[in-house]
PyMOL CGO cylinders between C-alpha atoms (Angstrom):
from pymol import cmd
from pymol.cgo import CYLINDER

trace = [
    CYLINDER, -26.81, -22.88, 50.42, -24.28, -25.52, 49.39, 0.3, 1, 1, 1, 1, 1, 1,
    CYLINDER, -24.28, -25.52, 49.39, -24.29, -24.10, 45.82, 0.3, 1, 1, 1, 1, 1, 1,
    CYLINDER, -24.29, -24.10, 45.82, -22.94, -20.71, 46.94, 0.3, 1, 1, 1, 1, 1, 1,
    CYLINDER, -22.94, -20.71, 46.94, -20.29, -22.37, 49.13, 0.3, 1, 1, 1, 1, 1, 1,
    CYLINDER, -20.29, -22.37, 49.13, -19.19, -24.59, 46.24, 0.3, 1, 1, 1, 1, 1, 1,
    CYLINDER, -19.19, -24.59, 46.24, -18.92, -21.60, 43.88, 0.3, 1, 1, 1, 1, 1, 1,
    CYLINDER, -18.92, -21.60, 43.88, -16.87, -19.61, 46.39, 0.3, 1, 1, 1, 1, 1, 1,
    CYLINDER, -16.87, -19.61, 46.39, -14.66, -22.57, 47.38, 0.3, 1, 1, 1, 1, 1, 1,
    CYLINDER, -14.66, -22.57, 47.38, -13.62, -23.47, 43.82, 0.3, 1, 1, 1, 1, 1, 1,
    CYLINDER, -13.62, -23.47, 43.82, -13.29, -19.88, 42.55, 0.3, 1, 1, 1, 1, 1, 1,
    CYLINDER, -13.29, -19.88, 42.55, -16.07, -20.18, 39.99, 0.3, 1, 1, 1, 1, 1, 1,
    CYLINDER, -16.07, -20.18, 39.99, -17.18, -16.59, 40.67, 0.3, 1, 1, 1, 1, 1, 1,
    CYLINDER, -17.18, -16.59, 40.67, -13.70, -15.39, 39.75, 0.3, 1, 1, 1, 1, 1, 1,
    CYLINDER, -13.70, -15.39, 39.75, -13.76, -17.30, 36.48, 0.3, 1, 1, 1, 1, 1, 1,
    CYLINDER, -13.76, -17.30, 36.48, -17.21, -15.95, 35.59, 0.3, 1, 1, 1, 1, 1, 1,
    CYLINDER, -17.21, -15.95, 35.59, -16.05, -12.41, 36.42, 0.3, 1, 1, 1, 1, 1, 1,
    CYLINDER, -16.05, -12.41, 36.42, -13.00, -12.89, 34.24, 0.3, 1, 1, 1, 1, 1, 1,
    CYLINDER, -13.00, -12.89, 34.24, -15.12, -13.90, 31.23, 0.3, 1, 1, 1, 1, 1, 1,
    CYLINDER, -15.12, -13.90, 31.23, -17.54, -11.02, 31.84, 0.3, 1, 1, 1, 1, 1, 1,
    CYLINDER, -17.54, -11.02, 31.84, -14.57, -8.59, 31.70, 0.3, 1, 1, 1, 1, 1, 1,
    CYLINDER, -14.57, -8.59, 31.70, -12.72, -10.39, 28.88, 0.3, 1, 1, 1, 1, 1, 1,
    CYLINDER, -12.72, -10.39, 28.88, -15.54, -10.46, 26.29, 0.3, 1, 1, 1, 1, 1, 1,
    CYLINDER, -15.54, -10.46, 26.29, -16.08, -6.65, 26.11, 0.3, 1, 1, 1, 1, 1, 1,
    CYLINDER, -16.08, -6.65, 26.11, -12.30, -6.13, 26.11, 0.3, 1, 1, 1, 1, 1, 1,
    CYLINDER, -12.30, -6.13, 26.11, -11.90, -8.37, 23.06, 0.3, 1, 1, 1, 1, 1, 1,
    CYLINDER, -11.90, -8.37, 23.06, -14.72, -6.57, 21.27, 0.3, 1, 1, 1, 1, 1, 1,
    CYLINDER, -14.72, -6.57, 21.27, -13.09, -3.18, 21.95, 0.3, 1, 1, 1, 1, 1, 1,
    CYLINDER, -13.09, -3.18, 21.95, -9.69, -4.39, 20.68, 0.3, 1, 1, 1, 1, 1, 1,
    CYLINDER, -9.69, -4.39, 20.68, -11.25, -5.82, 17.49, 0.3, 1, 1, 1, 1, 1, 1,
    CYLINDER, -11.25, -5.82, 17.49, -13.05, -2.53, 16.83, 0.3, 1, 1, 1, 1, 1, 1,
    CYLINDER, -13.05, -2.53, 16.83, -10.07, -0.24, 17.51, 0.3, 1, 1, 1, 1, 1, 1,
    CYLINDER, -10.07, -0.24, 17.51, -7.44, -2.38, 15.74, 0.3, 1, 1, 1, 1, 1, 1,
    CYLINDER, -7.44, -2.38, 15.74, -8.99, -3.85, 12.61, 0.3, 1, 1, 1, 1, 1, 1,
    CYLINDER, -8.99, -3.85, 12.61, -7.04, -6.06, 10.22, 0.3, 1, 1, 1, 1, 1, 1,
    CYLINDER, -7.04, -6.06, 10.22, -4.55, -4.36, 7.92, 0.3, 1, 1, 1, 1, 1, 1,
    CYLINDER, -4.55, -4.36, 7.92, -5.75, -5.84, 4.62, 0.3, 1, 1, 1, 1, 1, 1,
    CYLINDER, -5.75, -5.84, 4.62, -7.34, -3.57, 2.05, 0.3, 1, 1, 1, 1, 1, 1,
    CYLINDER, -7.34, -3.57, 2.05, -9.33, -5.77, -0.29, 0.3, 1, 1, 1, 1, 1, 1,
    CYLINDER, -9.33, -5.77, -0.29, -10.21, -4.70, -3.84, 0.3, 1, 1, 1, 1, 1, 1,
    CYLINDER, -10.21, -4.70, -3.84, -7.28, -2.30, -4.22, 0.3, 1, 1, 1, 1, 1, 1,
    CYLINDER, -7.28, -2.30, -4.22, -5.48, -3.33, -7.41, 0.3, 1, 1, 1, 1, 1, 1,
    CYLINDER, -5.48, -3.33, -7.41, -2.10, -2.33, -8.82, 0.3, 1, 1, 1, 1, 1, 1,
    CYLINDER, -2.10, -2.33, -8.82, -1.23, -3.00, -12.49, 0.3, 1, 1, 1, 1, 1, 1,
    CYLINDER, -1.23, -3.00, -12.49, 1.92, -2.24, -14.48, 0.3, 1, 1, 1, 1, 1, 1,
    CYLINDER, 1.92, -2.24, -14.48, 2.84, -1.95, -18.17, 0.3, 1, 1, 1, 1, 1, 1,
    CYLINDER, 2.84, -1.95, -18.17, 5.50, -0.41, -20.40, 0.3, 1, 1, 1, 1, 1, 1,
    CYLINDER, 5.50, -0.41, -20.40, 4.73, 3.07, -21.75, 0.3, 1, 1, 1, 1, 1, 1,
    CYLINDER, 4.73, 3.07, -21.75, 6.22, 6.33, -23.02, 0.3, 1, 1, 1, 1, 1, 1,
    CYLINDER, 6.22, 6.33, -23.02, 5.46, 9.75, -21.56, 0.3, 1, 1, 1, 1, 1, 1,
    CYLINDER, 5.46, 9.75, -21.56, 7.48, 12.45, -23.42, 0.3, 1, 1, 1, 1, 1, 1,
    CYLINDER, 7.48, 12.45, -23.42, 10.91, 13.08, -24.95, 0.3, 1, 1, 1, 1, 1, 1,
    CYLINDER, 10.91, 13.08, -24.95, 12.64, 13.24, -21.57, 0.3, 1, 1, 1, 1, 1, 1,
    CYLINDER, 12.64, 13.24, -21.57, 11.04, 10.03, -20.30, 0.3, 1, 1, 1, 1, 1, 1,
    CYLINDER, 11.04, 10.03, -20.30, 10.88, 7.91, -23.45, 0.3, 1, 1, 1, 1, 1, 1,
    CYLINDER, 10.88, 7.91, -23.45, 10.57, 4.66, -21.46, 0.3, 1, 1, 1, 1, 1, 1,
    CYLINDER, 10.57, 4.66, -21.46, 8.58, 4.31, -18.27, 0.3, 1, 1, 1, 1, 1, 1,
    CYLINDER, 8.58, 4.31, -18.27, 6.73, 1.63, -16.40, 0.3, 1, 1, 1, 1, 1, 1,
    CYLINDER, 6.73, 1.63, -16.40, 3.20, 2.90, -15.95, 0.3, 1, 1, 1, 1, 1, 1,
    CYLINDER, 3.20, 2.90, -15.95, 1.62, 2.01, -12.58, 0.3, 1, 1, 1, 1, 1, 1,
    CYLINDER, 1.62, 2.01, -12.58, -2.18, 2.08, -12.24, 0.3, 1, 1, 1, 1, 1, 1,
    CYLINDER, -2.18, 2.08, -12.24, -3.80, 2.10, -8.80, 0.3, 1, 1, 1, 1, 1, 1,
    CYLINDER, -3.80, 2.10, -8.80, -7.46, 1.02, -8.91, 0.3, 1, 1, 1, 1, 1, 1,
    CYLINDER, -7.46, 1.02, -8.91, -9.80, 1.38, -5.99, 0.3, 1, 1, 1, 1, 1, 1,
    CYLINDER, -9.80, 1.38, -5.99, -12.78, -0.98, -6.18, 0.3, 1, 1, 1, 1, 1, 1,
    CYLINDER, -12.78, -0.98, -6.18, -13.81, -0.51, -2.56, 0.3, 1, 1, 1, 1, 1, 1,
    CYLINDER, -13.81, -0.51, -2.56, -16.65, 1.63, -1.24, 0.3, 1, 1, 1, 1, 1, 1,
    CYLINDER, -16.65, 1.63, -1.24, -14.27, 3.91, 0.68, 0.3, 1, 1, 1, 1, 1, 1,
    CYLINDER, -14.27, 3.91, 0.68, -11.53, 6.31, -0.43, 0.3, 1, 1, 1, 1, 1, 1,
    CYLINDER, -11.53, 6.31, -0.43, -7.94, 5.17, 0.11, 0.3, 1, 1, 1, 1, 1, 1,
    CYLINDER, -7.94, 5.17, 0.11, -5.11, 7.56, 1.03, 0.3, 1, 1, 1, 1, 1, 1,
    CYLINDER, -5.11, 7.56, 1.03, -1.84, 6.57, -0.70, 0.3, 1, 1, 1, 1, 1, 1,
    CYLINDER, -1.84, 6.57, -0.70, 1.61, 7.94, 0.26, 0.3, 1, 1, 1, 1, 1, 1,
    CYLINDER, 1.61, 7.94, 0.26, 4.57, 7.11, -1.95, 0.3, 1, 1, 1, 1, 1, 1,
    CYLINDER, 4.57, 7.11, -1.95, 7.68, 5.98, -0.06, 0.3, 1, 1, 1, 1, 1, 1,
    CYLINDER, 7.68, 5.98, -0.06, 9.65, 5.57, -3.30, 0.3, 1, 1, 1, 1, 1, 1,
    CYLINDER, 9.65, 5.57, -3.30, 10.90, 2.87, -5.63, 0.3, 1, 1, 1, 1, 1, 1,
    CYLINDER, 10.90, 2.87, -5.63, 14.02, 0.76, -5.32, 0.3, 1, 1, 1, 1, 1, 1,
    CYLINDER, 14.02, 0.76, -5.32, 15.36, -0.73, -8.56, 0.3, 1, 1, 1, 1, 1, 1,
    CYLINDER, 15.36, -0.73, -8.56, 16.45, -4.33, -8.80, 0.3, 1, 1, 1, 1, 1, 1,
    CYLINDER, 16.45, -4.33, -8.80, 19.33, -5.60, -10.92, 0.3, 1, 1, 1, 1, 1, 1,
    CYLINDER, 19.33, -5.60, -10.92, 17.59, -6.38, -14.24, 0.3, 1, 1, 1, 1, 1, 1,
    CYLINDER, 17.59, -6.38, -14.24, 16.38, -2.85, -15.21, 0.3, 1, 1, 1, 1, 1, 1,
    CYLINDER, 16.38, -2.85, -15.21, 18.35, 0.39, -15.06, 0.3, 1, 1, 1, 1, 1, 1,
    CYLINDER, 18.35, 0.39, -15.06, 16.76, 3.68, -13.92, 0.3, 1, 1, 1, 1, 1, 1,
    CYLINDER, 16.76, 3.68, -13.92, 16.49, 6.74, -16.14, 0.3, 1, 1, 1, 1, 1, 1,
    CYLINDER, 16.49, 6.74, -16.14, 19.30, 9.26, -15.61, 0.3, 1, 1, 1, 1, 1, 1,
    CYLINDER, 19.30, 9.26, -15.61, 16.55, 11.91, -15.25, 0.3, 1, 1, 1, 1, 1, 1,
    CYLINDER, 16.55, 11.91, -15.25, 14.91, 10.13, -12.29, 0.3, 1, 1, 1, 1, 1, 1,
    CYLINDER, 14.91, 10.13, -12.29, 15.17, 11.77, -8.86, 0.3, 1, 1, 1, 1, 1, 1,
    CYLINDER, 15.17, 11.77, -8.86, 17.26, 9.57, -6.58, 0.3, 1, 1, 1, 1, 1, 1,
    CYLINDER, 17.26, 9.57, -6.58, 17.74, 9.88, -2.85, 0.3, 1, 1, 1, 1, 1, 1,
    CYLINDER, 17.74, 9.88, -2.85, 21.50, 9.53, -2.57, 0.3, 1, 1, 1, 1, 1, 1,
    CYLINDER, 21.50, 9.53, -2.57, 21.61, 8.03, 0.94, 0.3, 1, 1, 1, 1, 1, 1,
    CYLINDER, 21.61, 8.03, 0.94, 19.02, 5.28, 0.43, 0.3, 1, 1, 1, 1, 1, 1,
    CYLINDER, 19.02, 5.28, 0.43, 19.12, 4.70, -3.35, 0.3, 1, 1, 1, 1, 1, 1,
    CYLINDER, 19.12, 4.70, -3.35, 15.35, 5.16, -3.51, 0.3, 1, 1, 1, 1, 1, 1,
    CYLINDER, 15.35, 5.16, -3.51, 13.80, 6.94, -6.50, 0.3, 1, 1, 1, 1, 1, 1,
    CYLINDER, 13.80, 6.94, -6.50, 10.86, 9.25, -5.86, 0.3, 1, 1, 1, 1, 1, 1,
    CYLINDER, 10.86, 9.25, -5.86, 7.50, 8.34, -7.35, 0.3, 1, 1, 1, 1, 1, 1,
    CYLINDER, 7.50, 8.34, -7.35, 4.91, 11.11, -7.54, 0.3, 1, 1, 1, 1, 1, 1,
    CYLINDER, 4.91, 11.11, -7.54, 1.23, 11.42, -8.37, 0.3, 1, 1, 1, 1, 1, 1,
    CYLINDER, 1.23, 11.42, -8.37, -0.64, 13.96, -10.43, 0.3, 1, 1, 1, 1, 1, 1,
    CYLINDER, -0.64, 13.96, -10.43, -1.26, 17.24, -8.60, 0.3, 1, 1, 1, 1, 1, 1,
    CYLINDER, -1.26, 17.24, -8.60, -3.35, 20.29, -9.42, 0.3, 1, 1, 1, 1, 1, 1,
    CYLINDER, -3.35, 20.29, -9.42, -1.76, 20.76, -12.85, 0.3, 1, 1, 1, 1, 1, 1,
    CYLINDER, -1.76, 20.76, -12.85, -3.05, 18.24, -15.41, 0.3, 1, 1, 1, 1, 1, 1,
    CYLINDER, -3.05, 18.24, -15.41, -0.35, 15.90, -16.70, 0.3, 1, 1, 1, 1, 1, 1,
    CYLINDER, -0.35, 15.90, -16.70, 2.34, 16.81, -14.15, 0.3, 1, 1, 1, 1, 1, 1,
    CYLINDER, 2.34, 16.81, -14.15, 3.39, 14.46, -11.37, 0.3, 1, 1, 1, 1, 1, 1,
    CYLINDER, 3.39, 14.46, -11.37, 4.07, 16.77, -8.44, 0.3, 1, 1, 1, 1, 1, 1,
    CYLINDER, 4.07, 16.77, -8.44, 2.57, 15.19, -5.28, 0.3, 1, 1, 1, 1, 1, 1,
    CYLINDER, 2.57, 15.19, -5.28, 3.97, 12.37, -3.12, 0.3, 1, 1, 1, 1, 1, 1,
    CYLINDER, 3.97, 12.37, -3.12, 0.50, 11.46, -1.90, 0.3, 1, 1, 1, 1, 1, 1,
    CYLINDER, 0.50, 11.46, -1.90, -2.97, 11.10, -3.36, 0.3, 1, 1, 1, 1, 1, 1,
    CYLINDER, -2.97, 11.10, -3.36, -6.50, 10.13, -2.51, 0.3, 1, 1, 1, 1, 1, 1,
    CYLINDER, -6.50, 10.13, -2.51, -7.90, 7.29, -4.62, 0.3, 1, 1, 1, 1, 1, 1,
    CYLINDER, -7.90, 7.29, -4.62, -11.67, 7.61, -4.53, 0.3, 1, 1, 1, 1, 1, 1,
    CYLINDER, -11.67, 7.61, -4.53, -14.04, 4.64, -4.99, 0.3, 1, 1, 1, 1, 1, 1,
    CYLINDER, -14.04, 4.64, -4.99, -13.96, 3.26, -8.55, 0.3, 1, 1, 1, 1, 1, 1,
    CYLINDER, -13.96, 3.26, -8.55, -11.18, 5.70, -9.51, 0.3, 1, 1, 1, 1, 1, 1,
    CYLINDER, -11.18, 5.70, -9.51, -7.93, 4.89, -11.30, 0.3, 1, 1, 1, 1, 1, 1,
    CYLINDER, -7.93, 4.89, -11.30, -4.79, 6.86, -10.44, 0.3, 1, 1, 1, 1, 1, 1,
    CYLINDER, -4.79, 6.86, -10.44, -1.73, 6.55, -12.69, 0.3, 1, 1, 1, 1, 1, 1,
    CYLINDER, -1.73, 6.55, -12.69, 1.92, 7.22, -12.00, 0.3, 1, 1, 1, 1, 1, 1,
    CYLINDER, 1.92, 7.22, -12.00, 5.10, 5.97, -13.64, 0.3, 1, 1, 1, 1, 1, 1,
    CYLINDER, 5.10, 5.97, -13.64, 8.60, 4.77, -12.91, 0.3, 1, 1, 1, 1, 1, 1,
    CYLINDER, 8.60, 4.77, -12.91, 11.27, 6.25, -15.25, 0.3, 1, 1, 1, 1, 1, 1,
    CYLINDER, 11.27, 6.25, -15.25, 13.63, 3.67, -16.75, 0.3, 1, 1, 1, 1, 1, 1,
    CYLINDER, 13.63, 3.67, -16.75, 16.63, 3.97, -19.09, 0.3, 1, 1, 1, 1, 1, 1,
    CYLINDER, 16.63, 3.97, -19.09, 15.56, 4.23, -22.73, 0.3, 1, 1, 1, 1, 1, 1,
    CYLINDER, 15.56, 4.23, -22.73, 18.39, 2.15, -24.19, 0.3, 1, 1, 1, 1, 1, 1,
    CYLINDER, 18.39, 2.15, -24.19, 17.08, -1.21, -22.92, 0.3, 1, 1, 1, 1, 1, 1,
    CYLINDER, 17.08, -1.21, -22.92, 15.38, -3.65, -25.30, 0.3, 1, 1, 1, 1, 1, 1,
    CYLINDER, 15.38, -3.65, -25.30, 11.66, -4.34, -25.23, 0.3, 1, 1, 1, 1, 1, 1,
    CYLINDER, 11.66, -4.34, -25.23, 12.23, -8.06, -24.68, 0.3, 1, 1, 1, 1, 1, 1,
    CYLINDER, 12.23, -8.06, -24.68, 14.35, -7.49, -21.57, 0.3, 1, 1, 1, 1, 1, 1,
    CYLINDER, 14.35, -7.49, -21.57, 11.89, -4.95, -20.13, 0.3, 1, 1, 1, 1, 1, 1,
    CYLINDER, 11.89, -4.95, -20.13, 8.81, -7.07, -20.83, 0.3, 1, 1, 1, 1, 1, 1,
    CYLINDER, 8.81, -7.07, -20.83, 10.43, -10.12, -19.25, 0.3, 1, 1, 1, 1, 1, 1,
    CYLINDER, 10.43, -10.12, -19.25, 11.44, -8.07, -16.16, 0.3, 1, 1, 1, 1, 1, 1,
    CYLINDER, 11.44, -8.07, -16.16, 7.91, -6.69, -15.80, 0.3, 1, 1, 1, 1, 1, 1,
    CYLINDER, 7.91, -6.69, -15.80, 6.35, -10.14, -16.29, 0.3, 1, 1, 1, 1, 1, 1,
    CYLINDER, 6.35, -10.14, -16.29, 8.66, -11.77, -13.73, 0.3, 1, 1, 1, 1, 1, 1,
    CYLINDER, 8.66, -11.77, -13.73, 8.41, -8.79, -11.37, 0.3, 1, 1, 1, 1, 1, 1,
    CYLINDER, 8.41, -8.79, -11.37, 12.17, -8.17, -11.29, 0.3, 1, 1, 1, 1, 1, 1,
    CYLINDER, 12.17, -8.17, -11.29, 12.16, -4.41, -11.97, 0.3, 1, 1, 1, 1, 1, 1,
    CYLINDER, 12.16, -4.41, -11.97, 12.23, -3.45, -8.30, 0.3, 1, 1, 1, 1, 1, 1,
    CYLINDER, 12.23, -3.45, -8.30, 10.08, -2.71, -5.26, 0.3, 1, 1, 1, 1, 1, 1,
    CYLINDER, 10.08, -2.71, -5.26, 7.45, 0.04, -5.02, 0.3, 1, 1, 1, 1, 1, 1,
    CYLINDER, 7.45, 0.04, -5.02, 6.82, 1.11, -1.43, 0.3, 1, 1, 1, 1, 1, 1,
    CYLINDER, 6.82, 1.11, -1.43, 3.48, 2.67, -0.55, 0.3, 1, 1, 1, 1, 1, 1,
    CYLINDER, 3.48, 2.67, -0.55, 1.81, 3.58, 2.71, 0.3, 1, 1, 1, 1, 1, 1,
    CYLINDER, 1.81, 3.58, 2.71, -1.98, 3.27, 2.46, 0.3, 1, 1, 1, 1, 1, 1,
    CYLINDER, -1.98, 3.27, 2.46, -4.93, 3.98, 4.72, 0.3, 1, 1, 1, 1, 1, 1,
    CYLINDER, -4.93, 3.98, 4.72, -8.59, 3.28, 4.15, 0.3, 1, 1, 1, 1, 1, 1,
    CYLINDER, -8.59, 3.28, 4.15, -10.66, 6.36, 5.00, 0.3, 1, 1, 1, 1, 1, 1,
    CYLINDER, -10.66, 6.36, 5.00, -14.00, 5.49, 6.63, 0.3, 1, 1, 1, 1, 1, 1,
    CYLINDER, -14.00, 5.49, 6.63, -16.01, 6.03, 9.79, 0.3, 1, 1, 1, 1, 1, 1,
    CYLINDER, -16.01, 6.03, 9.79, -14.03, 3.30, 11.56, 0.3, 1, 1, 1, 1, 1, 1,
    CYLINDER, -14.03, 3.30, 11.56, -10.39, 4.01, 12.41, 0.3, 1, 1, 1, 1, 1, 1,
    CYLINDER, -10.39, 4.01, 12.41, -7.98, 2.19, 10.12, 0.3, 1, 1, 1, 1, 1, 1,
    CYLINDER, -7.98, 2.19, 10.12, -4.21, 1.92, 10.62, 0.3, 1, 1, 1, 1, 1, 1,
    CYLINDER, -4.21, 1.92, 10.62, -1.65, 2.74, 7.96, 0.3, 1, 1, 1, 1, 1, 1,
    CYLINDER, -1.65, 2.74, 7.96, -0.47, -0.30, 6.04, 0.3, 1, 1, 1, 1, 1, 1,
    CYLINDER, -0.47, -0.30, 6.04, 2.96, -0.32, 4.41, 0.3, 1, 1, 1, 1, 1, 1,
    CYLINDER, 2.96, -0.32, 4.41, 2.96, -2.13, 1.08, 0.3, 1, 1, 1, 1, 1, 1,
    CYLINDER, 2.96, -2.13, 1.08, 6.13, -3.46, -0.57, 0.3, 1, 1, 1, 1, 1, 1,
    CYLINDER, 6.13, -3.46, -0.57, 5.02, -4.28, -4.10, 0.3, 1, 1, 1, 1, 1, 1,
    CYLINDER, 5.02, -4.28, -4.10, 7.40, -6.14, -6.43, 0.3, 1, 1, 1, 1, 1, 1,
    CYLINDER, 7.40, -6.14, -6.43, 7.16, -4.60, -9.90, 0.3, 1, 1, 1, 1, 1, 1,
]
cmd.load_cgo(trace, "trace")
């Protein structure tokens, strides 16, 4: 009998009830709000040429080495101070952001602002830069990641709910 009185007097039942309610709540929060990191999603850059209009570009490869598809939405590219954009690039006048698109239904044309990168797939896009810059300056800017910032919004598609993650990638 003294055991029950002791438990009631010191509030031990309240503490036990709190833990019984807290443990399932933590498990629900961990399940519904998983971490934002997307492991094994790689982004690589290199200098390239596309056609006569875009003689110099920075090619951007998105590689998905996960077991789930990843939805990627382009939020644009902001140039830094070391590399100049191509005069043919599409610039948003208010923000200074250049649009970056992905290949759509027509082969070889970048027409979509979003894409689905399936497992073990490589998706390529490019950033148009001014053609009159020297190779040495461009290679140094790419190596030191001083070209600018690529902004992407990504979401892992799977049976569990995953939040959108905003990536700011220095290129």
